[in-house]
C-alpha positions as CSV (number, residue, x, y, z in Angstrom):
1,X,-30.7,-32.4,-5.8
2,X,-33.6,-32.9,-3.4
3,X,-35.9,-30.0,-2.6
4,X,-34.6,-29.7,1.0
5,X,-31.1,-29.0,-0.1
6,X,-32.3,-26.5,-2.7
7,X,-34.2,-24.6,0.0
8,X,-31.3,-24.4,2.3
9,X,-29.0,-23.2,-0.4
10,X,-31.4,-20.5,-1.5
11,X,-31.9,-19.3,2.0
12,X,-28.1,-18.9,2.4
13,X,-27.9,-17.0,-1.0
14,X,-30.8,-14.7,-0.2
15,X,-29.4,-13.6,3.2
16,X,-25.7,-13.7,2.8
17,X,-24.5,-14.4,-0.8
18,X,-22.6,-17.4,0.5
19,X,-19.8,-19.2,-1.2
20,X,-20.3,-22.4,-3.2
21,X,-18.8,-24.5,-0.5
22,X,-20.4,-25.1,2.9
23,X,-18.0,-25.8,5.8
24,X,-19.1,-27.9,8.7
25,X,-18.9,-26.3,12.1
26,X,-18.6,-29.7,13.8
27,X,-19.1,-33.2,12.7
28,X,-22.2,-33.2,10.6
29,X,-24.7,-36.0,10.8
30,X,-27.5,-36.3,8.3
31,X,-30.7,-37.3,9.9
32,X,-33.1,-39.8,8.4
33,X,-35.9,-37.3,7.9
34,X,-36.4,-34.8,5.1
35,X,-36.3,-31.7,7.3
36,X,-33.3,-29.5,7.4
37,X,-33.8,-26.7,10.0
38,X,-32.0,-23.5,9.0
39,X,-31.4,-20.6,11.4
40,X,-29.7,-17.3,11.9
41,X,-27.7,-16.4,15.0
42,X,-25.5,-13.5,16.0
43,X,-22.5,-13.2,18.3
44,X,-20.5,-10.4,19.9
45,X,-17.4,-9.2,18.1
46,X,-14.7,-7.2,20.0
47,X,-12.5,-4.6,18.3
48,X,-9.7,-2.3,19.3
49,X,-7.2,0.0,17.7
50,X,-3.6,-1.0,17.4
51,X,-0.5,0.8,16.1
52,X,1.0,-0.1,12.8
53,X,4.2,1.9,13.0
54,X,5.7,0.3,10.0
55,X,4.3,-1.4,6.9
56,X,5.8,-3.2,3.9
57,X,5.9,-0.7,1.1
58,X,7.5,-1.9,-2.1
59,X,6.1,1.0,-4.2
60,X,6.8,3.0,-7.3
61,X,5.5,6.1,-5.5
62,X,7.7,8.2,-3.3
63,X,6.2,10.4,-0.6
64,X,7.8,13.7,0.4
65,X,6.7,16.3,2.9
66,X,5.3,17.1,6.4
67,X,1.7,17.6,7.5
68,X,0.3,18.3,10.9
69,X,-3.3,17.2,11.4
70,X,-5.5,18.5,14.2
71,X,-6.6,15.0,15.1
72,X,-3.6,12.8,14.3
73,X,-0.7,15.1,14.9
74,X,2.4,15.4,12.8
75,X,3.2,13.1,9.9
76,X,6.4,13.3,7.8
77,X,7.6,11.3,4.8
78,X,10.9,11.1,3.1
79,X,12.6,8.4,1.0
80,X,15.8,6.7,-0.2
81,X,16.1,6.0,-3.9
82,X,18.5,4.2,-6.3
83,X,18.7,4.9,-10.0
84,X,18.4,2.5,-12.9
85,X,21.1,2.4,-15.6
86,X,20.0,1.0,-18.9
87,X,22.2,-2.0,-19.9
88,X,25.3,-0.9,-21.9
89,X,24.8,2.8,-21.3
90,X,27.5,5.0,-23.0
91,X,28.1,8.7,-23.0
92,X,28.0,10.3,-26.5
93,X,31.1,10.3,-28.6
94,X,33.0,13.6,-28.5
95,X,31.6,14.5,-25.1
96,X,33.1,17.8,-24.2
97,X,31.8,18.0,-20.6
98,X,28.8,18.0,-18.2
99,X,26.9,21.3,-18.1
100,X,24.1,20.5,-15.6
101,X,22.8,17.9,-13.2
102,X,19.3,17.9,-11.7
103,X,17.3,15.6,-9.5
104,X,13.8,15.8,-11.1
105,X,10.6,14.7,-9.5
106,X,7.1,14.6,-11.0
107,X,3.7,14.3,-9.3
108,X,0.1,14.6,-10.2
109,X,-1.4,14.6,-6.7
110,X,-0.6,15.8,-3.3
111,X,-2.3,16.2,0.1
112,X,-2.6,19.4,2.0
113,X,-1.9,23.1,1.3
114,X,-0.7,23.7,-2.3
115,X,1.0,26.9,-1.2
116,X,2.8,25.6,1.9
117,X,6.4,26.7,1.8
118,X,8.9,23.8,2.5
119,X,12.5,23.0,1.8
120,X,13.8,19.7,0.4
121,X,17.4,18.5,0.9
122,X,19.3,15.8,-1.1
123,X,22.1,13.7,0.3
124,X,24.1,11.0,-1.4
125,X,24.3,7.5,0.2
126,X,27.6,6.2,1.4
127,X,26.4,2.5,1.5
128,X,24.7,0.3,-1.0
129,X,21.2,-0.7,0.1
130,X,21.1,-4.6,0.3
131,X,18.3,-5.6,-2.0
132,X,18.0,-9.0,-0.4
133,X,17.2,-7.4,3.0
134,X,13.4,-7.2,3.0
135,X,13.6,-4.8,6.0
136,X,14.7,-2.1,3.5
137,X,11.1,-2.1,2.2
138,X,9.5,-1.3,5.5
139,X,8.6,2.3,6.3
140,X,10.6,2.3,9.5
141,X,13.9,2.2,7.5
142,X,16.6,4.4,9.1
143,X,18.3,6.6,6.4
144,X,21.2,7.2,8.8
145,X,22.2,3.6,8.1
146,X,23.0,4.6,4.5
147,X,24.1,8.2,4.5
148,X,26.3,10.5,6.6
149,X,24.1,13.2,8.2
150,X,27.2,15.3,9.0
151,X,28.3,15.5,5.4
152,X,27.3,18.4,3.3
153,X,24.2,17.9,1.2
154,X,24.4,17.8,-2.6
155,X,21.3,19.9,-3.1
156,X,18.4,21.8,-1.6
157,X,15.4,23.8,-2.8
158,X,12.6,25.8,-1.3
159,X,9.3,24.6,-2.9
160,X,5.6,24.4,-2.7
161,X,3.3,21.9,-4.3
162,X,2.2,24.5,-6.8
163,X,3.3,28.0,-7.7
164,X,6.5,29.6,-8.8
165,X,8.8,26.8,-7.5
166,X,7.3,24.3,-10.1
167,X,9.6,24.2,-13.1
168,X,7.2,22.7,-15.6
169,X,3.5,21.7,-15.7
170,X,2.4,19.2,-18.3
171,X,-1.3,19.2,-19.2
172,X,-3.1,16.0,-20.3
173,X,-6.8,16.7,-20.6
174,X,-8.0,17.9,-17.2
175,X,-5.0,16.5,-15.3
176,X,-1.7,18.2,-14.5
177,X,1.7,16.7,-14.0
178,X,4.0,19.0,-11.9
179,X,7.7,18.8,-12.3
180,X,10.3,20.2,-9.8
181,X,14.0,20.1,-10.3
182,X,16.7,20.3,-7.6
183,X,20.1,21.5,-9.0
184,X,22.9,19.2,-7.9
185,X,26.7,20.1,-8.0
186,X,28.3,20.1,-11.4
187,X,31.2,18.3,-9.8
188,X,28.9,15.3,-9.1
189,X,28.0,15.1,-12.8
190,X,31.7,15.4,-13.8
191,X,32.5,12.6,-11.4
192,X,29.9,10.4,-13.1
193,X,31.5,11.0,-16.5
194,X,34.9,10.4,-15.0
195,X,33.8,7.0,-13.7
196,X,32.6,6.2,-17.2
197,X,36.0,7.0,-18.7
198,X,37.7,5.1,-15.9
199,X,35.8,1.9,-16.7
200,X,32.8,1.6,-19.1
201,X,31.7,-1.6,-17.3
202,X,30.6,0.7,-14.4
203,X,27.6,1.5,-16.6
204,X,26.9,-2.0,-18.0
205,X,23.8,-2.4,-15.8
206,X,22.0,-1.0,-12.7
207,X,23.9,-3.2,-10.3
208,X,27.3,-2.0,-11.5
209,X,26.2,1.6,-11.6
210,X,24.9,1.5,-8.0
211,X,28.0,-0.3,-6.8
212,X,30.6,1.9,-8.5
213,X,29.1,5.3,-9.5
214,X,26.2,6.4,-7.3
215,X,24.7,4.3,-4.5
216,X,21.6,6.5,-4.3
217,X,20.1,9.5,-2.7
218,X,18.2,10.4,0.5
219,X,15.5,13.0,-0.2
220,X,13.9,14.7,2.8
221,X,12.3,18.0,4.0
222,X,14.3,20.1,6.5
223,X,11.8,22.9,6.9
224,X,8.1,23.7,6.5
225,X,4.8,22.0,7.1
226,X,1.6,21.6,5.2
227,X,1.8,19.2,2.3
228,X,2.8,15.7,1.2
229,X,3.7,15.1,-2.4
230,X,2.9,11.8,-4.1
231,X,5.9,11.5,-6.4
232,X,5.4,9.1,-9.3
233,X,8.5,10.0,-11.4
234,X,12.0,10.5,-10.1
235,X,15.2,10.8,-12.2
236,X,18.7,12.0,-12.2
237,X,19.2,14.1,-15.4
238,X,22.5,15.0,-16.9
239,X,23.0,17.8,-19.5
240,X,26.0,16.9,-21.7
241,X,27.9,19.1,-24.2
242,X,28.9,17.2,-27.3
243,X,31.2,18.4,-30.1
244,X,29.7,17.9,-33.5
245,X,31.1,18.4,-37.0
246,X,30.1,21.7,-38.5
247,X,30.0,22.8,-42.2
248,X,33.7,23.5,-41.9
249,X,34.3,19.7,-41.4
250,X,35.7,20.2,-37.9
251,X,34.2,19.2,-34.6
252,X,33.7,22.8,-33.5
253,X,29.9,22.9,-33.2
254,X,28.7,22.3,-29.6
255,X,25.3,20.7,-29.1
256,X,23.4,19.6,-26.0
257,X,22.5,16.0,-25.2
258,X,20.7,14.6,-22.2
259,X,21.0,11.4,-20.2
260,X,18.4,10.3,-17.6
261,X,18.8,7.7,-14.9
262,X,15.3,6.9,-13.5
263,X,14.2,5.5,-10.2
264,X,12.2,2.4,-11.3
265,X,10.8,-0.7,-9.7
266,X,13.9,-2.6,-10.8
267,X,15.8,-0.7,-8.2
268,X,15.0,0.2,-4.6
269,X,12.8,3.1,-3.5
270,X,12.2,3.0,0.3
271,X,9.8,5.4,1.9
272,X,10.2,6.3,5.6
273,X,7.1,7.5,7.5
274,X,7.1,9.1,10.9
275,X,4.0,9.8,13.1
276,X,3.8,11.8,16.3
277,X,3.0,10.3,19.6
278,X,-0.6,11.5,19.2
279,X,-1.4,8.1,17.6
280,X,-0.6,6.4,20.9
281,X,-3.3,8.4,22.6
282,X,-5.8,7.5,19.9
283,X,-5.3,3.8,20.1
284,X,-6.3,4.0,23.8
285,X,-9.6,5.8,22.9
286,X,-12.2,3.1,23.6
287,X,-15.1,5.0,22.2
288,X,-14.4,3.7,18.7
289,X,-11.6,2.2,16.6
290,X,-9.4,4.0,14.1
291,X,-7.9,3.2,10.7
292,X,-5.3,5.7,9.6
293,X,-2.8,5.4,6.8
294,X,0.0,5.2,6.0
295,X,1.7,3.2,8.7
296,X,-0.5,4.6,11.4
297,X,-3.4,2.7,13.1
298,X,-5.3,-0.5,12.1
299,X,-8.3,-2.2,13.8
300,X,-7.9,-5.6,15.4
301,X,-11.0,-7.8,15.5
302,X,-11.5,-10.8,17.8
303,X,-13.9,-13.2,16.2
304,X,-16.4,-15.2,18.4
305,X,-15.1,-18.5,17.2
306,X,-15.4,-20.4,20.5
307,X,-19.0,-19.3,21.0
308,X,-20.0,-20.4,17.5
309,X,-18.3,-23.8,17.9
310,X,-19.9,-24.4,21.3
311,X,-23.4,-23.7,20.0
312,X,-23.2,-25.3,16.6
313,X,-21.0,-28.4,16.7
314,X,-23.5,-30.4,14.8
315,X,-24.5,-27.7,12.3
316,X,-23.2,-26.7,8.9
317,X,-22.1,-23.0,8.5
318,X,-23.5,-21.5,5.4
319,X,-22.4,-17.9,5.8
320,X,-20.9,-15.4,8.3
321,X,-21.4,-11.7,7.8
322,X,-19.4,-8.9,9.4
323,X,-20.1,-5.2,8.8
324,X,-18.2,-2.2,10.1
325,X,-20.1,1.1,10.3
326,X,-18.1,4.3,10.2
327,X,-18.8,7.6,11.9
328,X,-19.4,10.8,10.0
329,X,-16.7,13.3,10.8
330,X,-18.0,16.1,13.0
331,X,-14.7,18.1,13.2
332,X,-14.3,20.5,10.2
333,X,-10.9,20.3,8.7
334,X,-9.4,22.5,5.9
335,X,-7.8,19.4,4.4
336,X,-9.9,16.4,5.6
337,X,-8.6,12.9,4.9
338,X,-10.9,10.6,3.0
339,X,-11.9,7.2,4.3
340,X,-9.8,4.3,2.9
341,X,-11.4,3.2,-0.4
342,X,-10.5,-0.5,0.3
343,X,-9.9,-2.7,3.3
344,X,-8.2,-6.1,3.7
345,X,-9.4,-8.4,6.4
346,X,-6.6,-10.8,7.1
347,X,-5.5,-13.0,10.0
348,X,-3.4,-11.0,12.5
349,X,-0.6,-13.6,12.2
350,X,-0.4,-12.7,8.5
351,X,-0.3,-8.9,8.9
352,X,3.2,-8.6,7.5
353,X,3.8,-11.9,5.5
354,X,0.8,-11.2,3.3
355,X,2.4,-8.2,1.8
356,X,5.9,-9.5,1.8
357,X,4.8,-12.4,-0.3
358,X,2.8,-10.2,-2.6
359,X,-0.4,-11.9,-1.5
360,X,-3.8,-11.7,-3.1
361,X,-6.9,-12.2,-1.0
362,X,-8.2,-15.7,-1.3
363,X,-11.6,-15.6,0.6
364,X,-10.2,-18.3,2.9
365,X,-7.9,-16.4,5.3
366,X,-8.0,-12.9,3.7
367,X,-10.9,-10.9,2.3
368,X,-11.3,-7.6,0.4
369,X,-14.1,-5.0,0.5
370,X,-14.6,-1.5,-0.8
371,X,-16.1,1.4,1.2
372,X,-19.8,1.9,0.6
373,X,-20.1,5.7,0.7
374,X,-24.0,5.5,0.6
375,X,-24.2,3.5,3.8
376,X,-20.8,4.5,5.3
377,X,-19.9,0.9,5.8
378,X,-17.3,-1.8,5.0
379,X,-19.0,-5.2,4.7
380,X,-17.5,-8.7,4.5
381,X,-20.4,-10.7,3.2
382,X,-19.1,-14.2,4.0
383,X,-16.1,-15.1,6.1
384,X,-17.5,-18.6,6.9
385,X,-14.4,-20.3,5.5
386,X,-12.2,-18.3,7.9
387,X,-14.4,-19.2,10.9
388,X,-14.2,-22.9,10.0
389,X,-10.4,-22.7,9.5
390,X,-10.0,-21.2,13.0
391,X,-12.2,-23.9,14.5
392,X,-10.2,-26.7,12.8
393,X,-6.9,-25.3,13.9
394,X,-8.0,-25.0,17.6
395,X,-9.5,-28.5,17.6
396,X,-6.4,-30.1,16.0
397,X,-4.0,-28.0,18.2
398,X,-5.6,-29.0,21.5
399,X,-5.5,-32.7,20.6
400,X,-1.8,-32.6,21.1
401,X,-1.4,-29.6,23.4
402,X,-3.9,-28.5,26.0
403,X,-2.1,-25.2,26.2
404,X,-2.4,-24.5,22.5
405,X,-4.6,-21.4,22.8
406,X,-2.3,-19.8,25.3
407,X,0.6,-20.4,22.9
408,X,-1.3,-19.0,20.0
409,X,-3.1,-15.8,21.4
410,X,-3.9,-14.5,17.9
411,X,-5.6,-17.7,16.7
412,X,-9.1,-16.0,16.6
413,X,-8.0,-12.5,15.6
414,X,-8.0,-10.6,12.3
415,X,-7.0,-7.1,11.4
416,X,-8.5,-4.5,9.0
417,X,-5.7,-2.9,6.9
418,X,-6.2,-0.1,4.4
419,X,-5.0,-1.2,1.0
420,X,-4.6,0.0,-2.6
421,X,-5.5,-2.4,-5.4
422,X,-4.4,-2.8,-9.0
423,X,-6.9,-4.1,-11.5
424,X,-6.3,-5.8,-14.8
425,X,-6.3,-3.7,-17.9
426,X,-9.2,-4.5,-20.1
427,X,-8.7,-4.3,-23.9
428,X,-11.5,-2.5,-25.8
429,X,-10.9,-4.9,-28.6
430,X,-11.7,-8.0,-26.5
431,X,-15.4,-8.1,-26.0
432,X,-15.2,-11.4,-24.0
433,X,-12.7,-9.9,-21.5
434,X,-14.8,-6.8,-20.8
435,X,-18.3,-8.4,-20.6
436,X,-19.8,-11.4,-18.9
437,X,-23.2,-13.1,-19.3
438,X,-25.5,-12.3,-16.4
439,X,-29.2,-13.4,-16.3
440,X,-29.8,-13.6,-20.0
441,X,-27.7,-10.7,-21.2
442,X,-24.1,-9.4,-21.4
443,X,-23.0,-6.8,-18.9
444,X,-19.7,-5.1,-18.5
445,X,-17.8,-6.8,-15.7
446,X,-15.6,-5.2,-13.1
447,X,-11.9,-5.7,-13.9
448,X,-10.2,-8.3,-11.7
449,X,-7.9,-7.3,-8.9
450,X,-4.4,-8.5,-9.7
451,X,-2.3,-6.8,-6.9
452,X,-2.9,-5.8,-3.3
453,X,-0.6,-3.4,-1.5
454,X,-0.6,-1.4,1.7
455,X,-2.3,2.0,1.1
456,X,0.4,4.7,1.5
457,X,-1.8,7.7,0.8
458,X,-3.2,9.8,3.7
459,X,-6.6,8.5,4.7
460,X,-8.5,7.9,7.9
461,X,-11.8,6.6,9.3
462,X,-13.4,6.1,12.7
463,X,-15.4,2.8,13.1
464,X,-18.1,1.9,15.5
465,X,-16.5,-0.5,18.1
466,X,-14.2,-0.4,21.1
467,X,-16.5,-0.5,24.1
468,X,-19.5,-1.0,21.8
469,X,-19.6,-4.6,20.7
470,X,-20.3,-5.4,17.1
471,X,-22.4,-8.3,16.0
472,X,-21.5,-11.0,13.5
473,X,-24.4,-12.9,11.9
474,X,-24.2,-16.5,10.8
475,X,-26.5,-18.6,8.8
476,X,-26.5,-22.4,9.6
477,X,-28.3,-25.5,8.8
478,X,-28.9,-28.4,11.2
479,X,-28.9,-31.9,9.7
């Protein structure tokens, strides 16, 4: 490689940590001399807050409660759940009867007041949730489509996140796992056993169980305010009396057995989130932009694609950097929300399809960054490939349709979405998987991200923007 190319590449690396590839902004022509001028330019970026009243949430965590924030207003969460039946489940031989039925939920974490008094209600569904309908995974799902609100509930309980209402606490090191149980009617448990006696195939798998025995439950709060539980374990637990043979040789000894039907990712768990109209007021606040999860507010970003293309049609784009600064919160809250730990920058047209298709950021049309608590920033170090893709689409689109831009109003727009990420599990026994060779030595590498989902925990941040334009810096070379 000639020295001129090395210099240009090093300049891009020093300033922007650019990608290996270098997209052309326009049609690049290499001049006959050995000089490649390199430059830095910056352009205005416009941002605004928009509502995200529903998000795709195929999650193993169920959210339950109500919390009113002084800034964002009331937020409530409830959920619908089905239960998994292990293949070929059978009740024990010599079952005498059902003695107890509980809905059990476990959680390690919650948001808000641990002592806030609330009441949970459990209703059974009267309609099977269609798994093929992807709308059932959106947080705007209407539970009334699947249960009769006028029917009597099957269970209720007054509870708080901690305290006397907690049935059991499991300790693992410094962590605690809370367990709460809602007693359900014995008649429902007896009905479940009766259905087994009627036809054992009703329990042959989860689909048969949901179709013929129990379609699921709707769990929601009817009173109280102050806390949101992050439920990671949910099950329907049967206590069964079984006759066993005693020393007399007769089946006259009664023992207790248990059967558990868990809500797992093999069946549907659908969270429903509701926000107050206060969010509509905040999206009109032009002094900043907001990001609030879950299913609250996201930030829309209009990229200066046309300006870049007009000024650099004969240049090569080496890097494009975009940084979002956050404000320090000045309002003291008893239970402040933390800033989202991770953000996804994705084209606005892919806001929903990215998550529906279980997308993973590709550094082409979607990018990931983590919050830097030292500088209070979210930085995307090189979105040059996205800028180039937008340019190419516009150029090609207008060749066949002069009204292409008007028909594609979001062609130059991206959104910032709060996400949660899952990283690969590293084996302690595999040295090569945990460490990589950097600059003459081995260092422990960060585990790769293998899944990206909408963040469903309560979080919020205010970003510089709105009426205050941001600046995107680009590094380019002219041939």
